[in-house]
C-alpha positions as CSV (number, residue, x, y, z in Angstrom):
1,M,0.0,0.0,0.0
2,K,1.0,3.7,-0.2
3,A,1.1,6.1,2.7
4,L,2.1,9.6,3.5
5,V,5.3,9.1,5.6
6,L,7.0,11.7,7.8
7,D,10.6,12.8,7.0
8,A,11.5,14.5,10.3
9,E,14.9,15.7,9.1
10,E,13.5,17.4,6.0
11,R,10.3,18.6,7.9
12,T,7.9,17.1,5.3
13,A,6.1,13.9,4.4
14,T,6.4,11.8,1.2
15,L,4.2,9.2,-0.4
16,S,5.9,5.9,0.1
17,P,5.2,2.2,-0.2
18,L,4.6,0.3,3.0
19,P,3.5,-3.3,3.9
20,M,-0.2,-3.8,4.3
21,P,-1.1,-3.6,8.1
22,A,-2.8,-6.6,9.7
23,P,-5.6,-6.2,12.3
24,G,-5.0,-7.7,15.7
25,P,-7.5,-8.8,18.2
26,N,-10.7,-6.7,18.1
27,E,-9.3,-4.5,15.4
28,L,-10.6,-3.6,11.9
29,L,-8.7,-3.2,8.7
30,I,-10.2,-0.2,6.8
31,A,-9.8,0.6,3.1
32,V,-9.5,4.4,3.3
33,K,-11.9,6.3,0.9
34,A,-11.4,9.8,2.2
35,I,-9.2,11.8,4.6
36,A,-9.8,15.2,6.3
37,L,-7.0,17.6,7.2
38,N,-6.6,19.1,10.6
39,P,-4.2,21.9,11.6
40,V,-2.3,19.5,13.9
41,D,-1.5,17.3,10.9
42,A,0.4,20.1,9.1
43,L,1.9,21.5,12.3
44,Y,3.6,18.4,13.3
45,T,4.8,17.6,9.8
46,F,6.5,21.0,9.5
47,Q,7.5,21.0,13.2
48,P,7.9,17.2,13.8
49,L,7.6,15.4,17.1
50,G,7.4,12.0,15.6
51,S,10.3,10.1,14.0
52,T,11.1,9.5,10.3
53,G,9.0,6.7,8.8
54,R,5.8,7.3,10.7
55,I,2.5,7.6,8.8
56,V,1.0,11.1,9.3
57,G,-2.6,12.2,9.5
58,S,-5.6,11.8,11.7
59,D,-9.2,11.8,10.2
60,F,-10.3,9.0,7.9
61,A,-13.5,7.4,6.5
62,G,-13.6,4.1,4.6
63,L,-14.8,0.5,4.2
64,V,-14.2,-2.3,6.6
65,V,-12.3,-5.0,4.6
66,A,-11.3,-7.4,7.5
67,R,-11.8,-8.0,11.2
68,G,-9.1,-9.3,13.5
69,P,-9.6,-12.3,15.8
70,P,-11.4,-11.9,19.1
71,A,-9.3,-10.7,22.0
72,P,-7.7,-13.5,24.1
73,A,-9.4,-14.3,27.4
74,A,-8.1,-12.2,30.4
75,G,-5.1,-13.9,32.1
76,S,-4.1,-15.9,29.0
77,P,-0.4,-15.6,27.8
78,E,-1.6,-13.9,24.6
79,S,-3.5,-11.2,26.5
80,S,-0.3,-9.8,28.1
81,S,2.0,-10.1,25.0
82,S,2.8,-7.3,22.6
83,S,3.0,-7.6,18.8
84,V,4.3,-5.6,15.9
85,T,2.1,-4.6,12.9
86,A,3.1,-5.1,9.3
87,G,4.3,-1.5,9.2
88,G,6.8,-2.2,12.0
89,S,5.2,-0.1,14.7
90,P,4.0,-1.5,18.1
91,S,0.5,-2.7,18.1
92,R,-2.2,-0.9,20.1
93,L,-3.4,-2.0,23.5
94,R,-5.9,-4.8,22.9
95,R,-9.4,-4.3,24.4
96,S,-12.6,-6.3,24.4
97,S,-15.3,-5.5,22.0
98,T,-18.3,-3.3,22.8
99,A,-21.8,-4.0,21.7
100,L,-21.3,-1.5,18.9
101,S,-18.0,-3.0,17.6
102,A,-19.5,-6.5,17.6
103,V,-21.9,-5.6,14.8
104,I,-19.5,-3.7,12.6
105,N,-18.7,-6.1,9.8
106,R,-16.9,-6.3,6.6
107,G,-18.3,-4.0,3.9
108,E,-19.6,-1.4,6.3
109,R,-18.8,2.3,6.0
110,V,-17.1,3.7,9.1
111,A,-15.1,6.8,10.2
112,G,-12.7,7.6,13.0
113,F,-9.3,9.1,13.6
114,L,-5.7,8.1,14.6
115,Q,-2.8,9.9,16.1
116,G,-0.6,10.5,13.2
117,A,2.9,11.8,14.1
118,C,1.4,14.3,16.6
119,S,3.3,13.1,19.6
120,V,6.4,11.0,20.5
121,N,5.4,7.4,19.8
122,E,5.4,4.9,16.9
123,R,1.7,4.5,16.2
124,P,0.8,5.0,12.6
125,G,-1.6,7.7,11.3
126,A,-4.5,7.7,8.9
127,F,-3.1,9.2,5.6
128,A,-2.7,5.8,3.9
129,E,-4.6,3.5,1.6
130,Y,-5.3,1.1,4.5
131,V,-5.5,1.6,8.3
132,V,-6.0,-0.6,11.3
133,V,-8.1,0.7,14.2
134,P,-9.7,-0.6,17.4
135,A,-13.2,-1.9,16.6
136,D,-14.9,0.3,19.1
137,L,-13.2,3.5,18.0
138,V,-15.1,4.0,14.8
139,W,-18.7,5.0,14.1
140,R,-21.0,3.8,11.3
141,I,-21.6,6.2,8.5
142,P,-25.3,6.5,7.4
143,G,-26.1,6.1,3.8
144,H,-26.9,9.7,3.0
145,V,-23.5,11.0,4.3
146,S,-20.6,10.8,1.9
147,F,-17.2,9.5,2.8
148,E,-15.8,13.0,2.3
149,E,-18.4,14.5,4.8
150,A,-17.9,11.7,7.3
151,A,-14.1,12.2,7.3
152,S,-14.6,15.7,8.7
153,V,-16.5,14.6,11.8
154,S,-14.4,12.4,14.2
155,L,-11.5,14.4,15.5
156,C,-13.1,17.8,15.6
157,G,-16.5,16.4,16.7
158,L,-14.9,14.6,19.6
159,T,-12.7,17.6,20.5
160,A,-15.9,19.7,20.8
161,A,-17.7,17.0,22.8
162,Q,-14.8,16.5,25.2
163,G,-14.5,20.2,25.9
164,L,-18.3,20.7,26.5
165,F,-19.4,17.6,28.3
166,F,-16.3,16.1,29.9
167,R,-14.5,19.3,30.9
168,L,-17.0,22.1,31.2
169,G,-19.7,19.8,32.6
170,L,-22.6,20.6,30.3
171,D,-25.4,18.0,30.1
172,A,-24.5,15.5,27.4
173,P,-27.0,13.6,25.1
174,F,-25.2,10.3,25.9
175,Q,-23.8,8.6,29.0
176,W,-20.3,7.2,29.7
177,E,-18.6,5.3,32.5
178,D,-16.3,7.4,34.8
179,E,-15.8,6.1,38.3
180,S,-12.4,7.6,38.7
181,E,-11.6,10.0,41.5
182,E,-11.4,12.8,38.9
183,G,-14.8,11.9,37.6
184,V,-16.4,11.9,41.0
185,L,-14.9,15.3,41.8
186,R,-16.0,16.7,38.5
187,R,-19.6,15.6,39.1
188,V,-19.6,17.2,42.5
189,E,-18.2,20.4,41.1
190,N,-20.7,20.5,38.3
191,S,-23.6,19.8,40.7
192,T,-22.4,22.5,43.1
193,S,-22.1,25.1,40.3
194,R,-25.7,24.3,39.1
195,D,-26.9,24.8,42.7
196,G,-25.2,28.2,42.9
197,E,-26.2,31.6,41.5
198,D,-27.8,30.3,38.3
199,A,-30.0,27.7,40.0
200,G,-33.4,27.8,38.5
201,A,-32.3,29.8,35.4
202,D,-34.1,28.7,32.3
203,E,-31.3,29.8,29.9
204,F,-27.5,30.0,29.7
205,S,-25.0,32.0,27.6
206,F,-22.2,30.4,25.6
207,F,-19.5,32.1,23.5
208,V,-17.5,30.4,20.7
209,A,-14.3,32.0,19.5
210,G,-13.6,30.7,16.0
211,A,-17.3,29.9,15.3
212,S,-16.6,29.0,11.7
213,T,-13.7,26.6,12.4
214,S,-14.4,22.9,12.2
215,V,-14.3,22.6,16.0
216,G,-16.4,25.7,16.4
217,M,-19.2,24.5,14.2
218,Y,-19.5,21.2,16.1
219,V,-19.4,23.1,19.4
220,A,-22.5,25.1,18.4
221,Q,-24.4,22.0,17.4
222,L,-23.5,20.1,20.6
223,V,-24.3,23.1,22.8
224,R,-27.7,23.1,21.3
225,H,-28.1,19.3,22.0
226,S,-27.0,20.0,25.6
227,A,-29.7,22.7,25.9
228,E,-32.3,20.2,24.8
229,V,-31.1,17.7,27.4
230,S,-31.2,20.2,30.2
231,G,-34.4,21.8,29.1
232,K,-32.8,25.2,29.0
233,R,-32.5,27.8,26.3
234,V,-29.0,28.7,25.1
235,R,-28.0,32.1,24.0
236,L,-25.2,31.4,21.4
237,I,-22.7,34.1,20.7
238,G,-19.9,33.6,18.2
239,A,-16.8,35.4,16.8
240,A,-16.3,34.8,13.0
241,S,-15.7,36.6,9.8
242,P,-18.8,38.4,8.6
243,Q,-18.8,36.4,5.3
244,N,-19.8,33.4,7.4
245,W,-22.5,35.0,9.5
246,D,-25.5,34.0,7.4
247,M,-24.4,30.3,7.5
248,L,-23.8,30.5,11.3
249,R,-27.2,32.1,12.0
250,A,-29.0,29.3,10.1
251,E,-29.5,25.7,11.1
252,P,-27.9,23.7,12.5
253,Y,-25.8,26.3,14.3
254,G,-28.4,28.9,15.3
255,Y,-26.2,31.8,16.6
256,E,-28.2,34.6,18.2
257,T,-25.3,37.2,18.1
258,L,-22.1,37.3,16.0
259,V,-19.1,39.6,16.3
260,D,-16.3,40.3,13.8
261,Y,-13.0,39.0,15.3
262,H,-11.2,41.6,13.2
263,D,-12.8,44.3,15.3
264,P,-10.6,44.9,18.4
265,T,-13.7,45.7,20.5
266,W,-15.3,42.3,20.0
267,P,-14.8,41.1,23.7
268,E,-16.7,44.2,24.9
269,Q,-19.4,43.4,22.3
270,V,-19.7,39.9,23.7
271,R,-20.0,41.2,27.2
272,Q,-22.8,43.6,26.2
273,A,-24.7,40.9,24.2
274,S,-24.6,38.6,27.2
275,G,-25.6,41.1,29.8
276,G,-22.2,41.4,31.5
277,G,-20.4,38.2,30.5
278,V,-21.1,34.6,29.4
279,Q,-21.3,31.6,31.6
280,F,-19.3,29.4,29.3
281,A,-16.8,29.9,26.5
282,Y,-14.9,27.7,24.0
283,D,-11.8,29.0,22.4
284,S,-11.4,26.9,19.2
285,I,-8.4,28.9,18.1
286,S,-6.3,29.1,21.3
287,E,-3.4,31.0,19.7
288,G,-1.6,34.3,20.7
289,S,-3.9,36.6,22.6
290,T,-7.2,34.7,22.0
291,V,-7.3,32.9,25.3
292,R,-6.8,36.2,27.2
293,D,-9.5,37.9,25.1
294,V,-11.9,35.0,25.5
295,S,-11.4,34.9,29.2
296,S,-12.4,38.6,29.4
297,T,-15.9,37.7,28.1
298,L,-16.7,35.5,31.1
299,R,-18.9,36.6,33.9
300,Q,-17.6,35.9,37.5
301,G,-17.4,32.2,38.0
302,G,-17.6,31.5,34.2
303,K,-15.7,28.6,32.7
304,M,-13.8,28.2,29.4
305,A,-12.2,25.5,27.4
306,V,-9.2,25.7,25.0
307,V,-7.9,23.4,22.3
308,R,-4.2,23.9,22.8
309,S,-2.2,23.6,26.0
310,R,-0.4,26.2,28.0
311,E,2.7,23.9,28.0
312,A,2.9,23.9,24.2
313,G,3.3,27.7,24.2
314,A,0.7,28.5,21.5
315,W,-1.0,31.2,23.6
316,D,0.2,34.0,25.9
317,S,-0.9,33.3,29.5
318,E,-0.3,36.9,30.7
319,G,-3.6,38.6,31.5
320,V,-5.8,35.5,31.3
321,L,-8.6,36.1,33.8
322,A,-9.9,32.6,34.2
323,E,-7.9,29.3,34.2
324,P,-9.0,27.5,31.0
325,V,-9.6,23.7,30.9
326,Y,-7.7,21.7,28.4
327,G,-7.3,18.2,27.3
328,A,-5.9,16.5,24.2
329,V,-8.4,14.8,21.9
330,W,-5.9,11.9,21.6
331,E,-6.9,10.9,25.2
332,G,-9.9,9.3,23.6
333,L,-7.7,6.7,22.0
334,G,-6.7,5.4,25.4
335,E,-2.9,5.7,25.1
336,D,-0.2,7.7,26.8
337,I,0.6,10.9,25.0
338,Q,4.2,12.2,25.1
339,Y,4.6,15.8,23.9
340,Q,7.8,17.9,24.0
341,N,8.0,18.3,27.8
342,F,5.0,16.7,29.4
343,M,3.1,13.4,29.4
344,V,-0.7,12.9,29.2
345,Q,-1.5,9.7,31.0
346,T,-3.8,7.0,29.7
347,S,-7.4,7.6,31.0
348,P,-10.0,4.8,30.8
349,A,-12.7,7.3,31.5
350,K,-11.7,9.5,28.5
351,R,-11.6,6.4,26.3
352,S,-15.0,5.4,27.6
353,F,-16.2,8.9,26.7
354,A,-14.9,8.5,23.1
355,T,-16.6,5.2,22.6
356,A,-19.9,6.6,24.0
357,F,-19.7,9.5,21.6
358,Y,-19.1,7.2,18.6
359,K,-22.0,5.0,19.8
360,W,-24.2,8.1,20.0
361,L,-23.3,8.9,16.4
362,S,-23.9,5.4,15.2
363,D,-27.2,5.1,17.0
364,G,-28.6,8.2,15.4
365,G,-27.0,11.2,17.2
366,M,-27.9,14.2,15.1
367,L,-24.7,15.9,14.0
368,Q,-24.4,17.6,10.7
369,P,-21.0,17.3,9.0
370,N,-19.3,20.5,8.3
371,P,-19.1,21.9,4.7
372,V,-16.1,20.3,3.0
373,R,-13.8,21.4,0.2
374,V,-12.8,18.3,-1.8
375,M,-9.3,19.0,-2.9
376,P,-8.0,17.8,-6.3
377,G,-5.7,14.8,-6.2
378,G,-5.1,12.4,-3.4
379,L,-2.4,11.5,-0.9
380,D,0.2,12.9,-3.3
381,K,-1.2,16.4,-3.1
382,V,-1.7,16.7,0.7
383,V,1.6,18.2,1.5
384,E,2.1,20.5,-1.5
385,D,-1.5,21.8,-1.4
386,G,-3.5,21.0,1.8
387,F,-0.7,21.5,4.3
388,V,0.4,24.8,2.6
389,L,-3.2,26.0,3.1
390,L,-3.2,25.0,6.7
391,G,0.2,26.4,7.6
392,T,1.3,25.9,11.2
393,G,-1.7,27.6,12.7
394,V,-4.6,29.9,12.1
395,S,-2.4,32.9,12.4
396,N,0.2,31.6,10.0
397,R,-1.5,30.8,6.7
398,N,0.3,32.9,4.1
399,H,1.0,31.7,0.6
400,D,1.1,33.2,-2.9
401,R,-0.8,30.4,-4.8
402,T,-3.6,31.6,-7.0
403,E,-5.5,28.4,-8.0
404,E,-9.2,28.3,-7.0
405,H,-8.7,25.3,-4.7
406,M,-6.0,27.2,-2.8
407,R,-8.3,30.0,-1.7
408,P,-8.2,30.8,2.0
409,I,-9.9,28.4,4.3
410,S,-13.1,29.8,5.8
411,G,-16.1,27.8,7.0
412,E,-15.2,24.5,5.4
413,K,-12.9,21.5,5.9
414,L,-10.2,20.3,3.5
415,V,-10.8,16.8,2.3
416,Y,-9.1,14.4,-0.1
417,A,-10.8,11.4,-1.8
418,I,-8.7,8.3,-1.9
419,E,-10.2,6.9,-5.0
420,V,-9.7,7.2,-8.8
421,E,-13.2,8.4,-9.3
422,R,-13.9,11.4,-7.2
423,R,-17.1,13.3,-6.4
424,G,-17.7,17.0,-7.1
425,S,-15.5,19.7,-5.8
426,T,-17.7,20.9,-2.9
427,S,-20.2,19.5,-0.5
428,T,-22.6,21.6,1.5
429,G,-22.7,19.2,4.4
430,E,-26.5,18.9,4.4
431,G,-26.6,15.2,5.3
432,H,-27.2,14.5,9.0
433,I,-25.5,11.7,10.9
434,A,-28.7,10.0,12.0
């Protein structure tokens, strides 16, 4: 098979032949039909943490072509042994199937994400013709959603859900197991906050910075699901370019107020629109001064989530008025995450959350895929086109290309079809995952 492989010394990735991977116990072999690009994919190709030879990329959608054998019984010699995949990288931790994974069979359409060269480990990513994934870390794609649309959902959708439900404590439209000490403390804290000054209120205010980003668009949809679960009305306020305001006011986003992030007075506009400050905020940019500015929109006792860590140095912590909550989306994969100078430990609760979110999608959770821009070419064009568009962050996306498909990214996700016959150049994202 062919895959996009990291060259850490040259700070790029090249299309290279690799052995076909083989699924282990309770794993699936997927023929990739579409991939979606995330900023983190480009960032850690141009500023590599992984080692040369590792497959890059995160989001994928495709067809199940084979299932691995059942997991060995607990306590057997096989259950504690490690193995090596055909690509030469350590196999993932084997886990038992869930009810969802037991019914995903060969020929079904699924989507998910992998951690492709975004931390210090040897696990392969998703930008390849075939991938191997744990059977309970994919979700079933409904027939009216294309592979290209589905590829845009997993990483950014889970990022949004983790921030809202697992970290900020909003009511979720699904349940997950979390009996850890951290989980108990979080439930107590969330219960206490609900019993405080806003007890009995029939609405809450929520601000999204980067409302037209992929994460931001899923945040808006999931906040509205949370409002339905809680029986409260949500007042959604977002910051985005005016060219996207009509889209963001419409379904499925439903913003009540939008501000132009180019206007330096936007934090004050948010405070005015929310009557003195919002209860919750989600900074889906988390670069430079955005965390400080978003924190200034909170009312006293308000809570905010960010998508990049303080330790990574992407944002300036000076002047931040409320401590943001952060967690890496990769925690949902159930593996240790080694970054440059810190370790994120394996969390069974966060993996349980990820499988519950995927099950919700597969069982009919209403989440509309973001609009996608299907880029020309396939894996061979990802670095020279897609990664150039993404740059190394939202604030660093300058290039001098003039082709139509190289226009600036705004309100859509970059996607590549991994097939000879490709669909049209643009999808409006009208299909619901239901």
